[in-house]
N, C-alpha and C positions, 0 to 999 in steps of 0.2 A: 896147392899150386891156392888156392882160393885166398887163403891166411894172407897170401903171399902181394896177393893184387888189393886186397884189403887194404894191409900195410903201405903201401904206395900210394894208394886212393887215399889215406890219411895222412901222409906226408906230403901231398901236393896239396893238399886243403892249405896242411900248416903254414908251408911254402908259399902260398897264394896272399896267405894271412899277411905272413909277415910283410910282402912285397906291398902289398894295398896302404898298410901302414906307412911304409917309407915312401911311398906315393902321396900318399893325405899328407904325413906331415911336409917333404916337400914344396905342396901346393901353399899348406899355411904358411913359409917360409916364402916361398914368391909371395904369397900378398903380401906379407909384411914388410918385404923389401919390393915390390911395385909403393906400398903407400911411401915410406920412408924414401926411394929415388923423385915420389910424385911430391916432395914437398912438403908432405904429410908428418913430417919426423916433432915436429915442433906443440903439434896438435894432440898426435898419438902422449905425448910426453905428458903433456898439460893434463887430457882428459884420467891420466895413470895420477898424477900428483892428487887432483880430483879427487878419486875414486879412494885413494888410498886414504885420505886425509877425512873423506865421508867414515870409513869404517874404525879408523882410530879414535876417532872423538867419538865416538856413537859409544853407547854402556845396551844394560839388558832394558833399560827405561824408555829407550830410542825407538824399541819397537811394540812396545803398548803408549807410546804418543797418545793414539787416538783412540779412548773408549767407551762406550754407554754408559751412562749416569744413569741411575734409576732410586725414583722417589717412594718410600713407603710412607703410610696413616702410621695411627696409634697404636693399633695391632699390626704392625710387619707386613699388613697386607702389601701389594706391590698397586701404586697409585698412576705412574706412568715409567717412561725411558725419555731420557734427554740426549740426543745424540747431533754431532754436526753432520757431516756427509757423511758417514758411517756410523753402520749398527757392528758394534764391536765392544765381544765381549771375552776379556784374555785371561785363559787358563795353562797354568802350569803342566808341562811335559807327564808329569806321573795322573794329570787327572786324564788324558789325552786317553782316550782307549787304543790300545793296542792293534785294533783290525784297523783302525781310521789310518797308524802310522805306519803295518802294511797294503795297507790299500794304496795309497799315495806313492811310497816306493814301489812297488809294483807297477804302476801302473804309468806314474809321470819318470821314473830316473832308476832303473835299476842297480846300477852302477854305482849307487849315493853314497854308499857304506866305504868303496871304493875310489872314490875320484877325488882327487885334490880340488875341485868345485867347478871344475869345467869337463868339457866330454870332448876330446880332439877329436875324433869321428863325426861328432855330429859338428863342432866349428869348420871343418873341413867342407862338408855336405854344402852349409851353408853359403861359407866361401866363394865357392864354386857358382854356387847359385845365385849370388852376390855379384861375381864377374859376369856371371853371365847377363844377367837381368839388369844389369847396372844401377841394383838397389837390393833392399834386405829384402830376403823374400820367404825365408825358413828360417826357426828357432833356434832349433838345435840345444835346448837353454836347459841347463841341471836343476835341479832344485835349488840349488843355491845360487845360480844365477837370477831363477826367478824370484826369489826371497830380493836380491839386489836390485832389481827393476820394480818391484812392490812398493818398497820399504825408500831408497833413494834415487829413484829415475822413474821415469815417466814408459806408458807403453811405444813410443814413436819410433818406426822402423826407420831408423837411421844408421850408418858404419856407426858413429859418434859414441850412440847409445849402447849400440851393441860393442867396442874397445871399450869402455870403460865397466860395462856393466862385467865383463870380465876378470878386468882387476878387481874391483868390488868382492868378486864371487872369491878369487883367490885369497884376498885378505881375511875375507870371512872368517874362511875353513881354516886359518892360520892362529886367527883370533879367539872362534870358538867351537864351541863340542858341535859332533853331529847331534846327538840328542838336541843342545842349544840351538840350533839350525832349523831342526821338523820346529822344535817349540814355537819358535818364531814365525815359519812358516804356515804353518795350521794355525796358528791365531792373526794372521793377517792377510793371506789371499782370499779372493774375493768370489763370494759362493752367489753371485745374482739378485736381484732384487734388496741390493742395500745391505748385505748381508758382508760383514768381511769377519773372517775365521769361522771353524767350524762348530763354535760354542753359539754362535751368536746365529748362525744356519741352522742347524738343529732347532732353536729356540723357534727362529722367524716361522721354518718347514711341519714341525712336528711339536710344537708347543711344549719342548721337553730339552731336558740337558742331555748331553750327549752320549755322556755319563750311562743314561738310562735306554741308549739306543742297542740297535738288535746287528747283527752284521748287515742286513739285507736293506735295512735304514742308512747305515753309514758308508757304506761303500754306494747308496743310491747319492747320499752328499758330495762324495769325493768323485761323483761323476761329473758335477757340475764346472769346478775350475778351468777346464781346460779350452771353457769353451762359453762362459757363463751366458749369450744370448742362442747357442744351439740348445745347448743341456738342462733351456730354463724351466724346474718342474712343473712353472704353471702354464706357460705357456706351450710346451715340447715334452711331457713326460716320457712319452714314449721313444725319444731319442735317449733321454736319461735314464731309462730302464734297459738301454737297447747298451750303452755304454757300465752300465750297473753289473749288469752279465757279463759285459767283456774283461770290467775290475774283477771281479770273480774267480775267471778262467788262467787267468794272468796268476791273481792269489794262489788257485790251486795247481799252477805250473811249477811257482816258486817254492810248493810246496808249506806255507803261512796258512791254510787249510789244507781239512779233509775233505775226503769226497763229498761225506756225509754232509757237513756244514756246507758247502757247494750247492746240491743238490737239495737242501732244505731255503738256502737262502735265493736259489734262482728262482725258486716255485713258488716267492713270499709275493704274494700285491703290495706297492706302496700305496697307502694314502697318508694321506696330506691332510696337517692337520694346525694350519698355522693359527695363532692365537685372537680371537675375538677381541678388538682391542676399543675400547670403551673410554672414549675421551675426555675427561673431566676437566674440561676448559678454566672455569674459575678458579678449580684448587692449584692445576696446576700454572697457571701463571701468578698465583700469588704466592706459591713454594717457591717458584723460580727469582721469584724476586727477593724475597726473604734470604734463600741461598744463597744471591750474588751479593747483598748485604751484610750477611752475615761473612762472606770471605771477605770483603772490603775494610769488616773492621780488627779481622785477623792480620789485616795486610798493615796494620796503625792507621785507617782512614778517620777522620771526626767528623761525623755527622753536623751540618749547622744548619742553624733557621730564620740566624738572627747576623743583617749586615750593617756594618758603618754607611759602607757607599755599595754602588751601582757595578764598579769596577771591583769592586769587591765579591760582589755578590760574582760576578762575571768568572772571575776568577774561579771562583769556588765550584762551579760548574763546571767548565771547563775540564778539572781535575777531576770531579765525581763523573762526568761522561769517560773518561780517559780510562781509571777504575773500573765502574761499571762494565765498561766494554771486554775489558783483560779479563776480568773474574766470572762475566759471562761465555768468554771463548772458552775457558776453563771449563765451565761447567757443562758443555757440550761436547769434552774433549776425555776429563780427566777420569769418567770410572767411577763420580762417585758414590756414593751412596746413604743418601739425603732423608733419616730417619726425623718422620712432624709429629707434629702434633694432632695433628685432621683427623676426625673423626667420622668416616664418610659414611657412617647411617645417620649422623646428626644431619650432614651435610645433603641428602637425603633428603631429610626433614624439612630444612629450610627450601630448600629449591622446591619442595612440594607446595610448602607453606606459599610463597610467591605466586608461584604459577594457579592455583585451584583459586588464589583469592585474588587476580587480574584476567582471570579467564574467558571474561566477559567483554573484554577490551580487545579486539581481532583486528583494528587498522595496524599499516603496519608501513613502511618509508621505501622507498624506490627499488633500495638493496634487501629489501625482503625483512627488515627488520622492526619487531613491535616495538611501536613509536613510545604507548605507554609502561614502563619498564617499574622495576621495582631491585633495590639491593639488601643485605643484608652480612651481618658479621657475629659470631655468636665468640666468646671468649670462654674460657675455663676460669672463675674467679680463685679456683686453689694453685693454679699454675701463674694465670695470665695471658696464656699462652692462645692463638685461636683455633677454634677446634671445629668450625664450619666458617665458608666465606662463599660467598652469592652474589656474583656480579653483573644478574640480569636474568628476564624469564630466560626457560630453555626452550632453543630451537637448534633447532642439526644445520650447521652451520662449517664448511671449510674453513680451516684454520683457525686462530685464536680473536674471539670476537672480545669489546670492550668488557672491562675488567671494572664496572660504578663502584663495586664496594672497598676499592683503593684507590684507584685511578679516576675519579672523577670527583669536582666539588663542587658543593651546590649550598644555597643558604637557608640555616639550619632552623630558622623560626626562632621559636620559644623555647625547643629543645637545648638553648644555649644558656637559658637564663640560671639552673642551677651551676653552670662553670664557674662563670664570668660577673653573675650578679646578688646569686643569695648564700653560695657556700663562704665565698669572700665575706658578705653582709655578717653572718653567723659567727667568722673569726673575728668579730668587732665587738662581740660580747652580745648577740644579742641572741634570740633564741625563737623557735615556733610561735612562745605568746607573744610576741614581739606588736608592738600596736602600728600600725601601717596607715598611708591614708589611702586611698583612690580618691582620686580627686584631679578633675582636669587640671592638665597641662600646658603651660605656653610653649607654644612651638614642639608639644611632646606627640602622643597617639592619641587622637584622637573615640571616643566610647561611647555607645548609646545611652548607657547611663553609669552612674559613677556610686561606689559602694558606702564610700566614706570610710571612716575607722574599720578597720578589719587587720586582723591578726596573719604575720610573715603566712603561717600554715596557711592558710584560705585563699591568699594572691597567689599560692602559686599552683592551690589548688584546683581555681577558678581561670589563671595565667593571664592576672590582671595585668594588664600591659603598663600601665600610666605610674601600677604599683614600682616594676623593673625599671624603666625610666629614669624615676627619682630615686632610686637607690643606686644606681649605676652612673647618674651624677654626682651624688653623692661620695662614694666611695673613688669617683675615675675612671673614666677609663682605659689610664695608662696602669693603674692596679688593677682593675680586670681584665683588662687580654694579654698581660705577664699571665697568668694562672696558664692561658693556651698556651703561649711558648716554651711553658717549662714544661708542658707534656707531648713539646715536639709537633704540634701541629705546624702545617707544612705552607701554607698560603697564607700565614697572615700578612697583612699590607696597610700601611700607612694608613689608607683611608678607613681602616678599620679604628681607629680611636675617636671614635663621636659615638653620639647617644643610641644613635638606630642600632648600633651592633650590642646592644641591652636586648633588643626584640631580633635578633638575630641574622641581621640586614647589614650581612658582611660581603666586604667587596670581592676577592675570591673562592669563599668559601670553606666548608671543610668536607670530610669526605665518611662517610659509616665507621670506617675501621676508626681512624681517629676516636671519633666519637664515644664507640664502645670501648677505647681503650681509657677515654675520659673518666664514662660513668663506671668502669671498673675499680677507677681509681678513690671515686668517691666510696664504694662498696668495701675497698681495701684501706679501710682506715685515714681515705686522703696520700696513698703511697703509689706512687706510678711507676706501670712497666710494661716496656718500651711493648708491644703489640706484634708477635712471630710466630711460625708454625714451626720454624728449626729446632730440632729436641738437639741432634747431632749428624755428624758429618762426618763418613769413613774412607778410606781410598777400599778400593774392591778387593785389595784382602785383608780387611776387618781392622785394618790400622785407623784411630780418632784424630781425623783432621780439625776438628772443632767438635766442642761440648758449648752450648750457652745455658750461660747465668745469668736468669732474672734479676739482675738488678732492681733493687725500688729505690727512687726518689722521694722525701716528702715532698708533698703538694700544697697539700689543705692542711691543716692539723687535726685529729682523730675524731674531735668533739665534736665538730663543724660537720664534719664529714656521717656522722652517726645520725646528728640533728637533721641535715637533709635527708641522708634517707626516711628517716622519719617522717617529715615532711612529706617524703613524693608518697609514701605510702597511700596516703590519702587519694593522690592523683588517679588512682585504680581504683579506688573505692566510693568517694563522693566527687569527683575531679570530669575534667575535660576524658579519659578515659574511663571513668569510669567502667563496672561491667569486667574489665579486661583484664582482672588479674587471674592466678593460678589457685584454682580452691585449693584450700588449707596447708598452702604455702604462703609465705608472706613475701609482696612481691614492691618494688619501688622503682617509677619511671616518670617521665616527661615527655609529652606531645611537641609537637612544634606544625604550624603553619606560615607558610610565608604568602607574601602578598598575592590578591587574587587567586591563589588556593594553588596553585604553579609545584609547592614542593609540603609534602607530607612525611610525618618524622612520627617515629616514637622510639626511645630510647628508657630501656630498661632491665630491670639485673634484681635476681633472686641470690640469698646466699651462695647456689650455686655457679649459676651463668649471667652474665651480660649479654642480651642481644640490642643490637642498632638495627633499624630497619629505618628504608628512606623510600619513598613511591613518589614518580613523577613522569617528566619527558623530559627526553635528550636535549631536543631543543625543549624551554621553557613553555611553558603555556597554561592556562586557566583550564583547572579541573572544577564542574561545580562540587562534585561531593568528595573532593579530596581535602581532606582535614588529616591532622596527626590521628584523630579519635578514633579515625576512620580504617580504610584501610593498611595505614602502619600499623597499629595498633592492634586489628584484626589479624595480619600477617602475624603479630611478635607472640599474641594470647593462643594463637594456631600451635604454631612451634615450640612456645615452650610449656606445655600441657605435655605435647609430646614427649618432650627431652627429660621431663620432669616425672613420669610416670614410674612409680615404685620407689622414687625417692624420700627420705624420711624430711618428716619437717624440723626445718630451720628457722630461726627466729635472728630476727637482723643483733646485731650486738646495740644492748641498750647506753644513749648518751645521756651524759651529767650532769643535770639539773644543778645549775650553782647555785641557784638560791637556796636550794634545800641541804648544799652540803655543809656538814658538819663543822665544828670546828678541827675537829681530832682528825681530819682529813674524811672520816667515812661518809655515805648520802644517802638517803631514801630515795629511788627512781619514783618520780610522781612525774606519770605521764600527763598532759594539757587536756585535756578537752575540747572536742570538735564543736567549732564554733558553729551555734545555731543562728540560722538565716531565720525573719518571722515570716508566717505566710510564705511556708519554701516553696510552693506548686506556682505560688504568685509572683514569688519574684524569680526563680526559674524562667518563667515564660519570661520575665521583664530583661533579665540578662542571657537572651539567649543569644545572641549574635554580639555578647561585649566583647569579643577578641578579635573581630573584626573591623576592618575598616571598610564604611561606607560601601557596606554588601545589599545587596536589597533580595528581597526571597524572588525566587526566580521559578517557573512550571518548572516539573520533572522532564526531563529529558526522557523518552520512551527508547532513545536508539537502541538498537541489539547490541552495540560495542558497549553498554552497559552494565555491568553485572546484575543478577538475580538479587532482588529485593532482602531476599532471608539471609543472602550472604553476608551483609554488612550492617550492624548494629548501628544506627545514625547518633551520632552524640553533639552536645551542645556543641556549636562552632568555637574556636578559640581565635588563636591569638594573629595581627598581621605584622610583617613586620613593615617598617618606614621603604 
């Protein structure tokens, strides 16, 4: 009797279910009829056509259209991540843990493997609620429908969106497999706090790849997408834990985990471990710029710095801007892996050297930025690539700050002389021993005293302005400035083709990056290499997108470059930067100081590295102690000393002394003797201010903004520009 009653009850449940399904289908048909009779037929058809076209035109790449880009240093350490509105790391279905797949199916869509993209019962419930409330109140969405609106639609609650979502879901199920749909979904669904996809969420909440998470952590993540605000792990962790346990229970009921796994996971306390984000401000802005320009070059863009008309320049700048923005957008969404030459240890040392040398100057502008600033660039002479770049003193600031190393352009003072005056002069057959006359020149730079007949070597070491002025006049500004154009200096102006440019009096100026690349050219026997930090770029799967080749362009003759290098070694031993060389390591360089000590430069190199340093105010103003041989040279010295530790002593290549060359082509290298100045102590005092125009001695300012005296070795003042 009991069995009979049980059987009858079972039949009643079955027939109730059948009748209910028929009722729901009638409701759905009624809704369809309502909209058709109500004049919505055309609108529904348009939504259907649009939805079908979206899916039919899609590819697998459609579902990975926005991925987070990563930037790495020379040792493959992560420097930064670059993302647009989304933080996305796309992973294949094979790399998604089965626990994540089972969890999301158990809690979001139990019928996933059996339905055709939509759940009729859920839709009917939503339809009834919509008729009753006159607006969409319930979702009833399958995983496929959720994917449809995540990728193709929005989350607005309108009947139009819901109808198109259904058509898209049905078409997705026809075009893609269940595994593909789950892969697309778990890589695109929102996990809160800017993380899209389970891999991004895993890295963001646990600082781990999802493959390394256990069952409790995975289900914790899978609790979030249903309502990222309600189940926010940072704001409402107790809610996330409750839903996690609910997911675990559903998985147990679905028999995809055992009782033991369930108990163990429920007992586990979740400890969030978000990554500590260290902003490498100056490295990041420079690396992004280099990457964008590399992508532009790959697109066939030809970079220029010479134009015949202003209209031609405007057209170029328009094209540049359009492609730059296009490649920048790609950088934020394409999921590139950018491998650079940046050495974070050298980066830290360069930043430290600038910070420590200028720490005595604490005055800030209204926005909190230090008024006195410094910038530096270091290039590896073997590769021609940038290994460190600092665009200012370190400050904790929101967002990115001005990167003065490549975004600011200032007058270079006498540091420009080797590039546009002396090396070109050496190319004309002159040598370090060539006699030049340091004398008063009409309309030229004023000196307190003149040295008369001296060698070219002494003129450089003592940074004699009158000599540079005369030589530049002889070779002509057109010839001298062309060397800068050949090395891609970007701010050359028609106003630069005058004699004051010989002393660094340039209209728009130069950047520390440009100066470093130019001096690296001298070290490289006159062959210029475009400065960049990009080694290669791949996609997220490791496929090569581009690889940079450091193409060399001959700018100076090799022998002239070697002679210039040899001359500039004296600047660090006897000249305006004496005492700033590196012990047991040959180095060469040149100081630069502009009018009224507004800008200070030192650019120099060893066989291994070239480093350019600039110090000054963002809004130019006088700083009495600022000369190329003081703060800039000291920063250069401190940094180069650190990065040369343990390196083998390497001499510069010798230059060819043409006068001593034999007829058979062989030669004996005879280095010219250093010119001795009579009564050196007395002479040194006499020319103490030889390079500065009308600068009078002033009492020392003992303001607290000045650095301690022992931090800076005072050297003889040097040149000024007109």
